[in-house]
C-alpha positions as a printed Julia matrix, in Angstrom:
96×3 Matrix{Float64}:
 -69.47  -59.49  -85.7
 -70.71  -59.02  -89.21
 -71.34  -62.05  -91.36
 -68.77  -60.96  -93.95
 -65.95  -60.75  -91.35
 -65.91  -64.4   -90.26
 -62.44  -65.89  -89.89
 -61.23  -69.43  -89.46
 -60.04  -70.57  -86.04
 -56.47  -71.15  -87.28
 -56.33  -67.6   -88.63
 -57.59  -66.22  -85.3
 -55.01  -68.25  -83.34
 -52.2   -67.03  -85.63
 -53.37  -63.43  -85.28
 -53.58  -63.73  -81.48
 -50.08  -65.24  -81.27
 -48.71  -62.45  -83.43
 -50.4   -59.76  -81.32
 -49.22  -61.3   -78.03
 -45.63  -61.61  -79.28
 -45.38  -65.38  -78.91
 -45.26  -66.26  -82.61
 -41.45  -65.97  -82.89
 -40.61  -68.03  -79.77
 -43.16  -70.63  -80.85
 -41.61  -70.88  -84.34
 -38.13  -71.15  -82.8
 -39.3   -73.98  -80.57
 -40.91  -75.81  -83.49
 -37.72  -75.41  -85.55
 -35.55  -76.94  -82.83
 -38.04  -79.8   -82.43
 -37.74  -80.42  -86.2
 -34.01  -81.23  -85.9
 -34.45  -84.95  -85.21
 -37.31  -85.66  -87.66
 -35.45  -83.95  -90.51
 -31.9   -85.16  -89.83
 -32.57  -88.49  -88.16
 -31.77  -90.14  -84.85
 -28.11  -90.62  -85.78
 -27.45  -86.9   -86.09
 -29.61  -86.18  -83.05
 -27.48  -88.59  -81.0
 -24.38  -86.49  -81.73
 -26.19  -83.2   -81.04
 -25.31  -81.89  -77.61
 -26.91  -78.44  -77.44
 -28.95  -76.09  -79.66
 -30.19  -72.54  -79.3
 -31.28  -69.65  -81.52
 -29.99  -66.11  -81.12
 -30.51  -63.27  -83.63
 -31.9   -65.66  -86.26
 -28.81  -67.88  -86.07
 -29.09  -71.5   -84.96
 -26.1   -72.56  -82.84
 -25.58  -76.33  -82.73
 -22.98  -78.09  -80.57
 -21.96  -81.47  -81.97
 -19.78  -84.17  -80.42
 -18.47  -85.48  -83.78
 -16.03  -83.4   -85.81
 -16.69  -85.48  -88.93
 -20.44  -84.88  -88.69
 -19.81  -81.19  -87.99
 -17.77  -80.86  -91.19
 -20.39  -82.67  -93.28
 -23.24  -80.54  -91.93
 -21.21  -77.37  -92.52
 -20.97  -78.28  -96.2
 -24.78  -78.63  -96.37
 -25.55  -75.54  -94.27
 -27.66  -73.67  -96.85
 -29.89  -76.62  -97.62
 -30.35  -77.29  -93.89
 -31.45  -73.69  -93.28
 -33.94  -73.99  -96.13
 -35.27  -77.37  -94.98
 -35.71  -76.26  -91.38
 -37.48  -73.04  -92.37
 -39.72  -74.92  -94.81
 -40.65  -77.39  -92.07
 -41.79  -74.54  -89.81
 -43.3   -72.61  -92.76
 -41.65  -69.39  -91.59
 -38.31  -67.58  -91.95
 -36.96  -68.36  -88.48
 -33.21  -68.69  -89.08
 -30.81  -67.27  -91.65
 -27.68  -69.24  -90.74
 -26.41  -72.21  -88.73
 -23.16  -72.22  -86.77
 -21.77  -75.61  -85.78
 -19.51  -75.93  -82.75
């Protein structure tokens, strides 16, 4: 390796993840793990199930009132979750 081509370890890890095809699943996992820290334990308590399919986060909630409130703040939630992961992982959220 030439001296001018040195790379940081974090850059090498990111490049390896991208080449191996695990960057997207890793970002999706980190986004779902960010649900409770960003929205709090109260919202997490009413969250029953979450999964991502085709860049859409599907969230099943047990409270219709909470579902309605989160639907009204959908765009800001998408932005906050993507900012937390530092990648464009989801484009929309569907609450059920």
